[in-house]
N, C-alpha and C positions, 0 to 999 in steps of 0.2 A: 691394315689389316682387310678382311671378307665381312661385311654386314649383311646379313640374310633376311629375309623378309618376305612372308609368302603367307595366303589363308589356308594352309596345307593341315592345321593342328599338328600331332602325332598319327604315326611315325616319322613322315615321308621325309622330315627335311633333315632326322638324325641317315637321310643314304642319300641326302646331298653332298652334306657334312664329311661324308666318307667318303665320298666321286674327290669331292675338292684335296683331299687332305690325301690321299693317293697324287695329288700332285703340286700342294705347298705344306710348307711351316705355319703358311700366314696366320695371324688369332684372326677367331672366327667370331663372331659378333652378330648375335641374334637381336636386330629389332623388336619381331613380331610375328606371330605363325596365328594366331588370330584376327587378321586382318579382316575387312567385312567380306564373306564369301564372295566372288565370284563381282565384284564392285570396284573396277580397276580404281572410279570416279574417287570412293572416300580415302582405297587406299595410299592417293596416290597425295591426297589431302595431308596425310596423317604424318606421311614420307615426306614432305616439304618439308614438315612443323618438324619432324624431327633430325633427320641428316646434314643439319645445315651443324649441327651441334656436334659433328665427328670432323676431324681432323682429315687430311686426301685421304681415301677410299678407295676399292671398289663396292659398289651395294649392287647386291645380285638381288631382285625384287620381283616375284611369282605370284602375280593372279593371275589367274589367263585362262578367261571363260574360253577361246578360240583357239585352246590346243588342241593340234593335230588338225587344223584346217592353214590354209593358206597363208595365214597369218606369221609374219616375217618374226623371228628373233635380233634386237638391236640393244649396242652398245652405241651407250652416250656418254662422250665427255663434256663435264660441266665443270671448269674450270680445271682446279687439281680433281676432280674427282671423277670416279667415273660407276657410269649406270647399266646393268644387264636386264634388260628387262623386255617383255613379249610386246609387240609392236599396235600396241593397244591406247598406246598416248598414256602410261600410265608413270613411264619414266619422265615424261614435258615439266609438269609441275615443279619438280622436285629438281629437277636438274636446272631449271630457272632461279631456285631459288641459293640454289649452288653454285651458281655463276657467279654472285655476288660481283656482277658489274653493271654501270651504266647502260650500258649497250649488253646488255644480258647474251642475244640472239648470238651476237660476234665468238660469244666463247662458250660456243656450244656445239657442239659438230656428232654429228646419227653416222653409224655405220652397220648393214646387216650384216650380220654372219652367216655365212655357209653351214649350214648347218649339215647336208648329210643325209646320213638313215639311221637315223635315233634308231636306239635299241626298244623306245616304246611311242607309240602317240598319244599318250593316256602320261604319258609322266617326265614332261621337256622339264622340269626341275631339277630333277638326277643326270638327265639326259640330252641338254644342251646348254642349258642358264648355268648352272653349277661349273664343271670341266671350261664353257668359255668365261667364268670370273675367276676359276684359275688360274688358264693360261695368261692371262691378264695377268695377273698380280704379280705370275712369276716373272711375266716380261718385261713388269716396270720394276721392279728387282734390278735387275740384270742394265738399264739404265741407271746411269751415275746421279742423273739432276732429275731425279724420277718422279720429284715434289712440285716442279712445276708445270705451269698447263702446257708450257712446248715440248718440256719433256712425252708428258705424257700425250700428245696431238701428233710426235711422232712415233712415240712407240707402238702406238693403235695403226698410222696410216701404215707401219710396215711389217704387221698383222697379213700371211697369208689367207687366213681366213674371213677377213673383213672386208666389207666396200662402201664406198661413200654412202649412204642414203641415199635417196632423189628423193624421197617424198615421207618424210615418214606419220606417224599416224599424231597429230596432238591432240591433246586436250588440257582445256581452257576452264578453271574454276568462272561459278557466273561470280558477277557482278551484280548485288544490288542495285535496287530503280529507291533513288533520293528523291524525295522533296521536300522540296526549303523557301522560307518565309521572304521576306521582302530583307529582311537583313541577314538571308545566307544561311540562318540556323535550320538544322534538320527538323521537318516535324514528320515529318512520316517517312520509311523504308518497306519499299518489297521486296523481300531475303530469302531463302531456299535454305533447308534444313541439305547441308554436304553429308554429318555424319550424325553420330550417338556414341558416345563411349560405355565400356563394359557398365558405369555407373549408372546409363541410363540420360546422361546428360546430352542437352540435343544441342547438337554446335552447329552455327548458323554460317553465313558466308557475309553477315550483318560486319565490320569492321565496327570494333570497339567504341573506335572516337564517338560513333553517333550519338550513343548515349551516354553521355560520357554529363556528369553536373545535374542529371536529369534522379528523379525518386521518387518516379513512376512512368510505366509503358505500357498501352493495353498491347498485349499478343493477340493476334487475331479474337479483339475486341474481349478483354480475359483483361483489367487492372490487376496489376502484378507490380510489384515493387523491385527497383534495382536496386541490388544491394554488392558490395567488394568485397564481401565472405560469405560461406554458407553461415555461418553462428550468429552473421549479422540476423533472421529469421527466424522465429522458432520453429521445431522437429517438425516435417510432414509438407511442410509451410513451400507456396511455392516463389521466387525469385527469378531474377533475372538479372546475367553478371555476365564479365569482362572475363575467359578462359585464359589460363597463358601461351595460347597461344596467338590471341591476339582481338578471337574474333566472339559475340556477342554469344551466352550460351543461355536455355531455358533451362530451367533447373528445379529441384527438390530439395532439400536441408536434410536427410537422411531418407531420404527417396529417390524414385528415378521420375527424370521429368518428360521421356515419352510418353508417358502414361499418361502426367495428371496435364499435361499437353496436349495430347493426345496427334504425336508429329511424329511421323517416320519422313528416312532419306528421302530428298527429292520431292519432299511438298511444300507451299509456298507456304510464307511466315511471313505476316506484316507487324509491323512498331509502329505506334501512333505517340504523338508524347502526352502526355498527359500534366497541367496546369498542374495539381496535387502535394499536399507537400509529405511528409512522415510525419 
């Protein structure tokens, strides 16, 4: 299969699919085309969460604020998966998640695409990334051992329009700063908002285990209940919970957390343990 992800909305992804269909009849799956516009970091977070659910595939992801500049087009092998993306760091967090190995970096290879002259300097999704994904899918299908990391590596190395990337742009999602008491328990965490989903849920970079066992925490000074489900608080009430991605969210039951907590992507958030019980 080939998965497609972008910030393009509609109808641009249809043009990418048309290009791919001219080269391969691979199954096409849309991950999302409403990823945060021009924000490779937020897109990388969501792809890191979603792509590991797939069997080995070619993943074409285009969030490309540098389109038409001298940034490279990148192909990254992560285990048996392949990501095709602009060289702006977008591919690296999901690649590390897809590698699934203790020595992840040893199971990741990056290649630069020899682009040539694209038909448009503003739509490389159609003119560069989609045809590259199709060529890779076809080449992998021609390899009898296509599902193994070794076979994928061999296939990519043999492609004429790919060459090893010497210094691909990396993007590392930030870690929070944790203050602990004498017993080693977390008492305060300084984190950052990574993304906000379509429901207004504010996703932070704070791992969920840091609030486990707490009934309340203070979010930027505001006392807020910790709950496992939205229904644990009344409609319209704020809560802190752990999302399916494993990170702390600042949410509102039947409402928008971004407005209630006045938080935006990239802004800091401080969680302080509170001893009040529900």
